[in-house]
N, C-alpha and C positions, 0 to 999 in steps of 0.2 A: 253650558251646549245647546245649541243652538234645536228647535223644536220643530222638526219635520216628521214627515213620513219616514221611517226605518224599513231600507232597504235593505237587501243580503247582496252585496257588491263582492265578485268576483276583479282581481285584478291578473292577469297573466303576463310575466317580462320577463327578455330573458336575463338582466343585470334589473340589481336591484341595491337603495341604502350604501353599502361605504363599497361599490365596484367601482371607487373614481374612475378606475384606469378606461372604463367604457362610456364617455360620455356623460351628454345629461342626463340620458332618459333614466339613469335609477336614480338620481338624485330628485328628479321631474314625479317619478312616478313615488317615490319614498313621501315627500313631503305632501302631493293629493292623495295619497292611501292615511294618513296622520291627520290632514285638515275631513275629510269624510267620515272618520269613526269622532270628530269633533261635533257632527253636524247629527250624532245620532245611530251611523248606518251600520250596519254589522259588516263589517271589513276583511275579506282574508286574500291574502296575496302569494301567488304563485310564484315560483322566479328559480333560477339554477344558481348555481353556489360562486360564477365566475367572481372574480373579482379582481385579480391581477394576474402576470407574467408570471408569477411566485405563489399566489395566494391564494384560498377561496374562502366563501363566507362560510362560519360555521354549522355543521349540518349534527343534529342531535345525537349523542356519543347514544352508541349498540341498535340505532332508528334513521342507516342512511336512504331512506325511501321517504319517508316522512320530515321535512326536518322540522323545527325544536318554534313553538310559540316564542317568538322577540321580544325580551323587556324592551319598554319606551316607555317617553316620559308622558303621555299622558296615563290616567287614571283605569279607562281605555283607548284600547290601541288595538290600529290590526293587527290580526293573526298573520306569520307570516311562516309560508312550507316554502322550505329549500329543500333542493331537489338536486345532488350529489352530479354531475357532469361524468362523462366516462373518461375525456380527456381535458386536461385543461391545456394544455401545449393546442392543441387543435381549437379552442375556444379562442386563446390567445392569439396564434396564426391566424386562422383561417375563420374566427368567428361561427364555427362548425362548433353546437352543439347539441348534445344529448343526456339531457338530464335523466338517471336514471330512476323511474318508481314515477314517473308525472303522469304518462299516459293512463295507468290505473288509478292517480289522484280522479283523472279529469273522469273519466269512465264512470264511477262510485257517486264522486260527489259535486258535479257541474252540476246535476239537475235542480238541487235545493239553493242556486242562487235565484233570484230576478235578473240580476241583467251581469254580464260578465264586459269587462273592460279587458281590449288587447294591444300588446304596446306591441312596435314595432312589425315589420313584413320580414318574409323570405329567413324563417328562420322553424323549427322545428317546434319551440312552445306554444310560439302561434297557432301554429298549422294544425298541434290535437287540439290546443283551447277549441277553435274554430268548427273542429270535425267533428268535436265532444258537444259540444252547444247546438249545432245543425239534427245534431241526434236525439236529444234531451232537449230541443226546443227553445232555448232558451237567449235569447236577442244576446249578440253582441255587438258591439261596439269597438271600430276598427282607429286605433289613433300609433299613425304612421311615422311621427316623429322625422320627416325628411325621408325614412330607407324605403321611400313605394319604386322612386324610379330605379332604373339597372344602370348605375351612375358609378365611376372610379372603380374600384378591386371588385373581382372575382364577379362579373359579367355574365358570364358564361355560367356559372354555377348558381345563380341568381335564381335565371334564365330556366336553366333543368329543373331546381327548387320549384319555381310556381307551374310549373306544366307538368310534374310528380305529386310529390309530397303536401304540394303547396296550393292543390288547386282545385279554387272556389273558395278562399279565403279570402279573396280582397271583394271577390264580388256578392255575398252571400252576407254582406255587414247588414245589421240595422241601421247605422249610422257611419260615417267617416268623421272625426273630428280632423281637420285642420290645427294646426297652431302656427299658421298665418293669411295672412291673404294670399303670400307666393307660393302654400302649400295647395291651398286650397283651389287654386290652377290646378297647379302639377296634377290635385287627383280627379279633378274633371277630362283632363287628357290621357287619363289614365282611363277615363269611361265610370268615374263614378258620378251620379245621378247628382248636379246641382242642388237638387233641393232637399236631397239626402246628407248633403253636409255641413255641419256647424265649424267655426271657425273662434275655438275656445284654444288660447295659450299654454304653454308647458307655467307648472307652477313652481312657484319658488315659497322656496320655507323663511318665511322672514325674521324666524326667533331667532334666527342663527345667524342673523346680521344684524342684532341688536347688539352686541357686545364685539367689538373688531378689533383683535389685536395687533397695535401696529407696532410698527419698529424690527422687524424678526427675521423680514428676506432683509434689510437692509446691515442688520449685524449678523447675520450667516455669512454674505459675501463680506463685509467687509467697510461695507458702504457710506459716505457719510450724505451728502446736498450731492451727489451726484446726477445730472439728470436722469431719470431710470424708465427704460420699455421696457414694459413686457408683455409675453405669447404667453397664454394658459388654454393646455388643449390636446388634442392626442395630434400625433404627429403622420399622418397621411397627408397623402396630394392636394386634397382638397381644400385644405388649410391653409396652400397657398404660404408658409413659412418662406420658401424660397425666395418670392417676393418680399417679404417682411425683410430677410436679408440682405436683399441688393437694396430697399430702399435705406436701411440703415447705415449701410454704406454710402450711401447717397448724400448720408448728412453730413459724413463731414467732424462731427462731432469729436473729438478724442476722448472728450472728459467725460460725455455718456455712455450707459451702457445697455446691453438688452441682453435681457434673459428669457428664456427659451424654457415654457416649463410642461411636463407634458409625457405620458409615456409614449416608447418609439411603437409604430405599429408598423414600422414598413420604410420608412421615412429619415428615419434618426442618421444610418451614418452617410444620403448624402446630401442633408443639411451641414454635417461635421466639415464635410469637406467643400460641400462649398463656403463657408467661414473660413478657411485656412485659406479658399483662392483669393476671398475678398482681404484678406488679411488682418480681418475682424476678431485672433485669437485673444485678442489681450480684451476686448472690449464685452465679448458675447459668450454668456454661458448658461449650459443646459443641467436640466434637472429630471429628475423624475418627477412622475406621481407625486402631488400635494393634495394630503385631505385633510377635511374638515376645515377647521383655525386657519389651518396652516395655509391653507389655500388662499382663504379671505385675506390674511396678512399679507399674499402677497400682490393681489390685487392692490389694495389700503395702502401699499409703499409705492408703488407703481406712480409717477408722474403719467405717464400716459398708458392705456393699454392698447393693441394694436390686436384686429380682429376681421383682417380684410379676406376672410374665405374666399368661395365660390360654391354655389350648390346649397348656402345656410338656409334653410326656411324660418330659424328662430335664431337661435344660441343664446342661450344662458350666461355665458360669462359678460359679454359685455354690460348686460340688467343688471348682475352680481356687483360688475366692478363700478356704475352709477352706484349701485346703492351701499358703497363703500366710499363712495366724492372722488373718483377718480374718472375721467373724462377718458372717451374713447375713442377708436377709428377704424372702422365698419367697413366690407367692401359694400357696393352697390347694388349686386346680384338678386337678389333675393331676400327670405324675411328678417335679415340682419338691418339692413338698410332703410328697407320700410320703416321695421321698429324705429330705430335712433331716432329717424327720417320724424317720428311723429310724438316721440317722444322729449326729444331734443339731447340734449349731453352727450354730444363731440362734431367725429367731421364724417363724413359718406364719400367712399373715395370709389374710382375704378377699379373692380377687379382686374387684378395683372396686372396695374402702372405703379412698377415701383416712381418713378419720378414726381408722379399724385403723393403716391402717400408718402414719400420723403416729408411733401414741402406741407403735408397736413402736421405731420408727428411735428417738424420744425415748429411749426404754427402753435402749436401746445404748449411745446417746453418753452416756446418766448414768451409767453403769459400765462403761467403755472396758478396763477392765484384766479386770476378770473378765468382760466376754462375749470379747475377746482369750485368754484360758485356754479358752473354753466353747470356742471354734472350732478351740485347740490340739487337745483331747482326743477330737475327733473326725478329726482325720489319722487316724490308725491303720486306722479305719472305710473312709474314703476310701479311702489306699491299697489296700488286701486286698482292695476290693471293684471297684472300679472301673478298678485301673492296668490298664496294657496286658498285661501279662505274664497275669495272671490273668485277662485277658479275652480271651486268645487262646489259654491253656489252656483254657478251657468252651468254646469253636468247635471246637478240635479233635475234643469226643465228638460236636460234630451234624456237622462233614464227615465224619466218618468212619463216621456214622449214615447219613447220603446215600449214603453210595459204595459200602457195602456195602450197602444194599436191592437 
């Protein structure tokens, strides 16, 4: 354990831990909370039970309001309070979170913390936490994880929320945490003072990447040495999986396979229809959410991971792919392109440009050994810049800064 002044830290996040269907936030917050516990802080996480379309995180039997203290792999780990949502269907379809008991917990408990760290915006948990912190005069950091701009789905609902239950949440943060230079620019455009923004990336759990299983995905699909392109992420318009399908068709390599892995958050039907129109039914496979080591196994088995999404302020999947030794192709629209350009390990292409994406995929598939070497060369930079221990140490400076103000 690293010797630091111990702080009482509260994380409030809509999704946590095993909620793989909801993108990078649950993974990043869990990795960070564990790293902060190892640094000697007293860490509490307040979250909802949202997990997937069909499942919820466990809440203590007989105590639906205050969730259990979850077991951790460390001798001293974060205390995780799980609050049951009123409707799991509303969460999955609309990300409309109604955690029963969270308001009471925050009202009664937030005053005992030194600082709060709130994750994502336009949601009830963050709003409740921000207002509780303001009432108790507890400073809070706001880490939006790319959710701040009114983009993609439910724009009107987000605007309405921000002008009612979410009023003042953004403006009253003691500091804003941007996870990339691209997000820093977003926050400034939205009115956050530049001098109060700190750019610190999302945290990666490097421990789970020590032993990466290989061959699982290929065995599951009956593949041997066929060229394999993998996309891993939510099926939503912003991820531009439609462009990837067009690019894969343009490759014109009947021996290659494309595997699209992730939860259908509204675009799955259209993407399957596109595969049919492109006559790719025999070479494209859709898989639902893969969790834990199965997710890493898919990244490791790929010859190239494609993640050419737009409005992506960071994206953990390309970084995890590099740590699995797999080169990546990402879009140049936002933080993912900036990140891969810095650490190398892949190609950066214009967002929405299917021919350019096809050429990049073909270039990597034509020289797989060389590109795997390039991916491996990028691993030290990824570990140093994005490992949870490094991120936790950088955040300590911000916490002490606001606590001492």
